[in-house]
ChimeraX commands (.cxc) that place a marker at each C-alpha (Angstrom):
marker #1 position -0.42,22.54,-1.69 radius 0.5
marker #1 position -3.28,21.69,-0.74 radius 0.5
marker #1 position -4.39,18.21,-0.04 radius 0.5
marker #1 position -7.83,17.24,0.97 radius 0.5
marker #1 position -8.29,14.07,3.61 radius 0.5
marker #1 position -11.83,12.55,3.76 radius 0.5
marker #1 position -12.02,10.16,6.23 radius 0.5
marker #1 position -13.75,8.93,9.03 radius 0.5
marker #1 position -13.58,10.24,12.46 radius 0.5
marker #1 position -13.49,7.37,14.17 radius 0.5
marker #1 position -10.03,6.94,12.37 radius 0.5
marker #1 position -8.02,9.90,13.56 radius 0.5
marker #1 position -5.38,9.09,15.43 radius 0.5
marker #1 position -1.71,10.36,16.63 radius 0.5
marker #1 position -0.74,8.80,12.90 radius 0.5
marker #1 position -2.92,10.73,11.29 radius 0.5
marker #1 position -1.39,13.75,13.37 radius 0.5
marker #1 position 1.91,12.96,12.59 radius 0.5
marker #1 position 1.13,12.19,8.84 radius 0.5
marker #1 position 0.07,15.95,8.70 radius 0.5
marker #1 position 2.93,17.41,10.13 radius 0.5
marker #1 position 5.63,15.89,8.29 radius 0.5
marker #1 position 3.24,16.56,5.11 radius 0.5
marker #1 position 3.55,20.00,6.20 radius 0.5
marker #1 position 5.97,20.54,7.96 radius 0.5
marker #1 position 7.78,24.22,9.40 radius 0.5
marker #1 position 4.10,24.90,7.14 radius 0.5
marker #1 position 1.39,27.32,9.17 radius 0.5
marker #1 position -1.61,25.06,7.82 radius 0.5
marker #1 position -5.61,25.76,8.24 radius 0.5
marker #1 position -8.27,23.18,8.97 radius 0.5
marker #1 position -11.53,23.16,8.10 radius 0.5
marker #1 position -13.93,20.56,9.52 radius 0.5
marker #1 position -17.19,19.28,7.83 radius 0.5
marker #1 position -19.62,16.85,8.09 radius 0.5
marker #1 position -19.64,15.28,4.34 radius 0.5
marker #1 position -23.11,14.09,3.41 radius 0.5
marker #1 position -22.94,10.29,1.78 radius 0.5
marker #1 position -23.52,11.32,-1.78 radius 0.5
marker #1 position -22.73,14.79,-1.94 radius 0.5
marker #1 position -19.69,13.71,-4.23 radius 0.5
marker #1 position -22.69,12.61,-6.75 radius 0.5
marker #1 position -23.40,16.02,-7.31 radius 0.5
marker #1 position -20.14,17.67,-7.80 radius 0.5
marker #1 position -20.13,17.58,-11.47 radius 0.5
marker #1 position -22.36,19.87,-13.72 radius 0.5
marker #1 position -23.64,17.09,-15.82 radius 0.5
marker #1 position -24.30,14.07,-13.26 radius 0.5
marker #1 position -26.14,17.04,-10.61 radius 0.5
marker #1 position -28.96,17.80,-13.83 radius 0.5
marker #1 position -29.26,14.19,-14.51 radius 0.5
marker #1 position -30.36,13.82,-11.03 radius 0.5
marker #1 position -32.22,16.00,-10.93 radius 0.5
marker #1 position -34.09,15.43,-14.23 radius 0.5
marker #1 position -34.03,11.73,-12.29 radius 0.5
marker #1 position -36.14,13.76,-9.19 radius 0.5
marker #1 position -38.37,15.79,-12.06 radius 0.5
marker #1 position -39.35,12.06,-13.76 radius 0.5
marker #1 position -40.63,10.46,-10.61 radius 0.5
marker #1 position -42.30,13.89,-9.30 radius 0.5
marker #1 position -44.19,13.67,-12.29 radius 0.5
marker #1 position -44.05,9.67,-12.48 radius 0.5
marker #1 position -42.52,9.48,-16.10 radius 0.5
marker #1 position -39.65,7.80,-17.05 radius 0.5
marker #1 position -39.96,4.94,-14.58 radius 0.5
marker #1 position -39.17,0.92,-14.50 radius 0.5
marker #1 position -40.75,-1.02,-12.36 radius 0.5
marker #1 position -39.11,-4.30,-11.90 radius 0.5
marker #1 position -40.95,-7.92,-11.65 radius 0.5
marker #1 position -41.87,-7.98,-8.35 radius 0.5
marker #1 position -42.21,-11.67,-8.44 radius 0.5
marker #1 position -37.98,-12.20,-8.34 radius 0.5
marker #1 position -38.17,-10.58,-5.10 radius 0.5
marker #1 position -40.73,-12.50,-3.40 radius 0.5
marker link #1:1,2 radius 0.2
marker link #1:2,3 radius 0.2
marker link #1:3,4 radius 0.2
marker link #1:4,5 radius 0.2
marker link #1:5,6 radius 0.2
marker link #1:6,7 radius 0.2
marker link #1:7,8 radius 0.2
marker link #1:8,9 radius 0.2
marker link #1:9,10 radius 0.2
marker link #1:10,11 radius 0.2
marker link #1:11,12 radius 0.2
marker link #1:12,13 radius 0.2
marker link #1:13,14 radius 0.2
marker link #1:14,15 radius 0.2
marker link #1:15,16 radius 0.2
marker link #1:16,17 radius 0.2
marker link #1:17,18 radius 0.2
marker link #1:18,19 radius 0.2
marker link #1:19,20 radius 0.2
marker link #1:20,21 radius 0.2
marker link #1:21,22 radius 0.2
marker link #1:22,23 radius 0.2
marker link #1:23,24 radius 0.2
marker link #1:24,25 radius 0.2
marker link #1:25,26 radius 0.2
marker link #1:26,27 radius 0.2
marker link #1:27,28 radius 0.2
marker link #1:28,29 radius 0.2
marker link #1:29,30 radius 0.2
marker link #1:30,31 radius 0.2
marker link #1:31,32 radius 0.2
marker link #1:32,33 radius 0.2
marker link #1:33,34 radius 0.2
marker link #1:34,35 radius 0.2
marker link #1:35,36 radius 0.2
marker link #1:36,37 radius 0.2
marker link #1:37,38 radius 0.2
marker link #1:38,39 radius 0.2
marker link #1:39,40 radius 0.2
marker link #1:40,41 radius 0.2
marker link #1:41,42 radius 0.2
marker link #1:42,43 radius 0.2
marker link #1:43,44 radius 0.2
marker link #1:44,45 radius 0.2
marker link #1:45,46 radius 0.2
marker link #1:46,47 radius 0.2
marker link #1:47,48 radius 0.2
marker link #1:48,49 radius 0.2
marker link #1:49,50 radius 0.2
marker link #1:50,51 radius 0.2
marker link #1:51,52 radius 0.2
marker link #1:52,53 radius 0.2
marker link #1:53,54 radius 0.2
marker link #1:54,55 radius 0.2
marker link #1:55,56 radius 0.2
marker link #1:56,57 radius 0.2
marker link #1:57,58 radius 0.2
marker link #1:58,59 radius 0.2
marker link #1:59,60 radius 0.2
marker link #1:60,61 radius 0.2
marker link #1:61,62 radius 0.2
marker link #1:62,63 radius 0.2
marker link #1:63,64 radius 0.2
marker link #1:64,65 radius 0.2
marker link #1:65,66 radius 0.2
marker link #1:66,67 radius 0.2
marker link #1:67,68 radius 0.2
marker link #1:68,69 radius 0.2
marker link #1:69,70 radius 0.2
marker link #1:70,71 radius 0.2
marker link #1:71,72 radius 0.2
marker link #1:72,73 radius 0.2
marker link #1:73,74 radius 0.2
view
Protein backbone atom coordinates (compact mmCIF):
# COMPACT_ATOMS: atom_id res chain seq x y z
CA UNK A 1 0.00 0.00 0.00
CA UNK A 2 1.16 3.52 -0.76
CA UNK A 3 -0.19 6.70 0.79
CA UNK A 4 0.89 10.29 0.27
CA UNK A 5 0.24 12.84 2.99
CA UNK A 6 0.51 16.52 2.17
CA UNK A 7 0.68 18.44 5.43
CA UNK A 8 2.19 21.54 6.88
CA UNK A 9 5.08 20.68 9.19
CA UNK A 10 3.36 22.66 11.95
CA UNK A 11 0.51 20.13 11.86
CA UNK A 12 2.71 17.12 12.62
CA UNK A 13 1.93 15.88 16.10
CA UNK A 14 1.54 12.72 18.13
CA UNK A 15 -1.88 12.08 16.59
CA UNK A 16 -0.34 12.04 13.10
CA UNK A 17 2.32 9.57 14.22
CA UNK A 18 -0.30 7.36 15.86
CA UNK A 19 -2.39 7.35 12.69
CA UNK A 20 0.66 6.22 10.69
CA UNK A 21 1.34 3.47 13.17
CA UNK A 22 -2.28 2.30 12.97
CA UNK A 23 -2.42 2.47 9.18
CA UNK A 24 0.81 0.50 8.72
CA UNK A 25 0.70 -1.68 11.81
CA UNK A 26 3.52 -4.27 11.90
CA UNK A 27 4.83 -3.11 8.50
CA UNK A 28 8.19 -1.65 7.61
CA UNK A 29 7.69 1.79 6.06
CA UNK A 30 9.81 4.39 4.33
CA UNK A 31 9.31 8.06 5.08
CA UNK A 32 10.58 10.61 2.56
CA UNK A 33 10.24 14.30 3.36
CA UNK A 34 10.62 17.11 0.88
CA UNK A 35 9.48 20.68 0.73
CA UNK A 36 6.62 21.06 -1.69
CA UNK A 37 6.28 24.12 -3.86
CA UNK A 38 2.98 25.93 -3.47
CA UNK A 39 2.13 25.61 -7.16
CA UNK A 40 3.97 22.39 -8.00
CA UNK A 41 0.70 20.52 -8.47
CA UNK A 42 -0.14 22.72 -11.47
CA UNK A 43 2.54 21.06 -13.58
CA UNK A 44 1.58 17.45 -12.88
CA UNK A 45 -0.79 17.14 -15.81
CA UNK A 46 1.05 17.22 -19.17
CA UNK A 47 -1.77 19.21 -20.76
CA UNK A 48 -1.81 21.74 -17.93
CA UNK A 49 1.98 22.02 -17.95
CA UNK A 50 1.99 22.72 -21.71
CA UNK A 51 -0.75 25.34 -21.30
CA UNK A 52 1.24 27.09 -18.56
CA UNK A 53 4.41 27.02 -20.65
CA UNK A 54 2.48 28.51 -23.58
CA UNK A 55 1.21 31.30 -21.33
CA UNK A 56 4.77 32.04 -20.22
CA UNK A 57 5.91 32.19 -23.87
CA UNK A 58 3.00 34.52 -24.70
CA UNK A 59 3.97 36.86 -21.87
CA UNK A 60 7.64 36.85 -22.87
CA UNK A 61 6.67 37.64 -26.48
CA UNK A 62 4.02 40.20 -25.46
CA UNK A 63 1.30 38.16 -27.21
CA UNK A 64 -2.35 37.49 -26.29
CA UNK A 65 -2.23 39.83 -23.30
CA UNK A 66 -5.37 41.24 -21.74
CA UNK A 67 -5.07 44.52 -19.84
CA UNK A 68 -8.06 45.31 -17.62
CA UNK A 69 -9.41 48.82 -17.31
CA UNK A 70 -7.26 50.25 -14.51
CA UNK A 71 -9.91 52.73 -13.34
CA UNK A 72 -11.83 50.00 -11.55
CA UNK A 73 -8.84 49.45 -9.24
CA UNK A 74 -8.51 53.05 -8.09
